[in-house]
N, C-alpha and C positions, 0 to 999 in steps of 0.2 A: 355745616358743616366746621363750623369755625372749633366747636366745642370737643371734636376727635383730633388727639393726637397725628402729629403727620406720620411718624412711624406707623400706627395704625392705618393710617388711610394707604400707605405705600403698601404696607403686608397685604393689607384687604387686596389689591392693583393684582399684587403681584401673586395672588392666591387664587384669584378669577382667572387669572390670564395662564396658570397651568394647570386650571382645571379644565378651560377652554380648548388647549394645547392638546392634553390630553383626551380629550373627546374627539376633536378631530380627526387624530392620529386613529385612535381603534376604530373609529368609522369605516378611513381608510384602508384600514386593516384587514377589516370585516368583508368591506365589499372585494377585496381580493381575494379571500379565501372564498369566496363563495362563484368566485368567477374561475379561479382553477376548481372549486369542485363538480361545478355544472360542465367544463371540460371533461372531467375526469370519467362523469357520466355517460357521455356520450363514446366514450371508449372503453366502456363494460365489457369482459370477457361475453362470451356467446354461453350462457344458459345450460348446464346437462340435467339429463333428467335421467332418474338411476332406473338401470335396467333391474338391477334388485326389486327397487322398492315397485316395481311395476308388475312384476314378478308376484310377489307378495299378496299386492289388493288382488289383482288378475286370479292368485290361486284362493284367496277367502271366497272372492264373489263366486268365482266356478265351484267351490266345495258345496259353497250355502245351495247351486241350483242344481249340481250334478254328481255329489260323492266325491271319491277319489278320480274318477275321470277326468270328471271336472274341474276336480281342481289342477292336477296336470296339465290341462288343454288350457285352463284359463290361466294358471302362472305362464305359460309358454306364448299368450297370448298377448299379457301386459310386457313381456318382457321385448314381445316384438313389437308392440306397439310404441312402447318407448326408446326402442331403439329410432325408429319411423321418426320420432320425434327429437331426435341428437341430429338424424340427417338433414332432417328440415331446416333448424335450424342453422346449419354450418350451411347450407346451399345458401340461404338468406342472410350470413353474414357476407358468404362472399361476393354475394349481388352486390351489397351495400357497398364492401371495399372499393369494387368497381368503379 
Protein backbone atom coordinates (compact mmCIF):
# COMPACT_ATOMS: atom_id res chain seq x y z
CA UNK A 1 0.00 0.00 0.00
CA UNK A 2 3.01 2.21 0.05
CA UNK A 3 2.58 2.93 -3.69
CA UNK A 4 -0.98 4.33 -3.35
CA UNK A 5 -1.36 7.90 -2.18
CA UNK A 6 -3.06 8.69 1.09
CA UNK A 7 -5.82 10.66 -0.67
CA UNK A 8 -6.78 7.68 -2.83
CA UNK A 9 -6.82 5.35 0.18
CA UNK A 10 -9.05 7.71 2.16
CA UNK A 11 -11.33 8.19 -0.86
CA UNK A 12 -11.60 4.45 -1.34
CA UNK A 13 -12.38 3.95 2.33
CA UNK A 14 -15.08 6.62 2.24
CA UNK A 15 -16.57 5.15 -0.91
CA UNK A 16 -16.64 1.68 0.63
CA UNK A 17 -18.22 3.03 3.82
CA UNK A 18 -20.88 4.88 1.83
CA UNK A 19 -21.64 1.72 -0.14
CA UNK A 20 -22.03 -0.35 3.02
CA UNK A 21 -24.21 2.32 4.61
CA UNK A 22 -26.59 2.51 1.65
CA UNK A 23 -26.93 -1.27 1.33
CA UNK A 24 -27.66 -1.67 5.03
CA UNK A 25 -30.21 1.15 4.94
CA UNK A 26 -31.95 -0.15 1.82
CA UNK A 27 -32.12 -3.65 3.31
CA UNK A 28 -33.75 -2.28 6.47
CA UNK A 29 -36.26 -0.28 4.42
CA UNK A 30 -37.10 -3.31 2.30
CA UNK A 31 -37.72 -5.37 5.44
CA UNK A 32 -40.03 -2.71 6.90
CA UNK A 33 -41.92 -2.49 3.62
CA UNK A 34 -42.35 -6.28 3.52
CA UNK A 35 -43.71 -6.29 7.07
CA UNK A 36 -46.15 -3.49 6.22
CA UNK A 37 -47.36 -5.37 3.16
CA UNK A 38 -47.79 -8.55 5.17
CA UNK A 39 -50.07 -6.85 7.68
CA UNK A 40 -52.01 -5.15 4.89
CA UNK A 41 -52.61 -8.50 3.22
CA UNK A 42 -54.25 -9.80 6.39
CA UNK A 43 -56.68 -6.86 6.39
CA UNK A 44 -57.77 -7.30 2.77
CA UNK A 45 -61.41 -6.48 2.08
CA UNK A 46 -63.72 -9.42 1.37
CA UNK A 47 -63.92 -10.57 -2.21
CA UNK A 48 -67.10 -9.63 -4.06
CA UNK A 49 -68.56 -12.07 -6.55
CA UNK A 50 -70.33 -10.27 -9.40
CA UNK A 51 -73.95 -11.29 -9.84
CA UNK A 52 -73.90 -9.98 -13.40
CA UNK A 53 -71.01 -12.22 -14.38
CA UNK A 54 -72.76 -15.16 -12.75
CA UNK A 55 -75.91 -14.39 -14.71
CA UNK A 56 -73.96 -14.15 -17.98
CA UNK A 57 -72.16 -17.44 -17.45
CA UNK A 58 -75.32 -19.18 -16.28
CA UNK A 59 -77.29 -17.78 -19.20
CA UNK A 60 -74.69 -18.93 -21.71
CA UNK A 61 -74.60 -22.42 -20.21
CA UNK A 62 -78.39 -22.58 -20.04
CA UNK A 63 -78.72 -21.46 -23.65
CA UNK A 64 -76.47 -24.29 -24.79
CA UNK A 65 -78.44 -26.86 -22.87
CA UNK A 66 -82.02 -25.62 -23.08
CA UNK A 67 -82.45 -22.78 -25.58
CA UNK A 68 -84.25 -19.56 -24.59
CA UNK A 69 -85.92 -20.93 -21.48
CA UNK A 70 -82.69 -22.58 -20.41
CA UNK A 71 -80.85 -19.30 -20.81
CA UNK A 72 -83.32 -17.51 -18.55
CA UNK A 73 -83.13 -20.23 -15.91
CA UNK A 74 -79.35 -20.39 -16.17
CA UNK A 75 -79.03 -16.63 -15.75
CA UNK A 76 -81.26 -16.67 -12.67
CA UNK A 77 -79.35 -19.62 -11.23
CA UNK A 78 -75.98 -17.99 -11.88
CA UNK A 79 -77.03 -14.76 -10.17
CA UNK A 80 -78.37 -16.69 -7.17
CA UNK A 81 -75.19 -18.71 -6.92
CA UNK A 82 -73.03 -15.56 -6.87
CA UNK A 83 -75.36 -14.03 -4.26
CA UNK A 84 -74.91 -17.13 -2.13
CA UNK A 85 -71.11 -16.88 -2.46
CA UNK A 86 -71.24 -13.22 -1.34
CA UNK A 87 -73.32 -14.08 1.72
CA UNK A 88 -71.02 -16.98 2.59
CA UNK A 89 -67.93 -14.75 2.29
CA UNK A 90 -69.52 -12.06 4.49
CA UNK A 91 -70.43 -14.63 7.14
CA UNK A 92 -66.90 -16.02 7.14
CA UNK A 93 -65.48 -12.48 7.45
CA UNK A 94 -67.71 -11.81 10.47
CA UNK A 95 -66.56 -15.02 12.16
CA UNK A 96 -62.90 -14.16 11.64
CA UNK A 97 -63.36 -10.70 13.17
CA UNK A 98 -64.90 -12.11 16.35
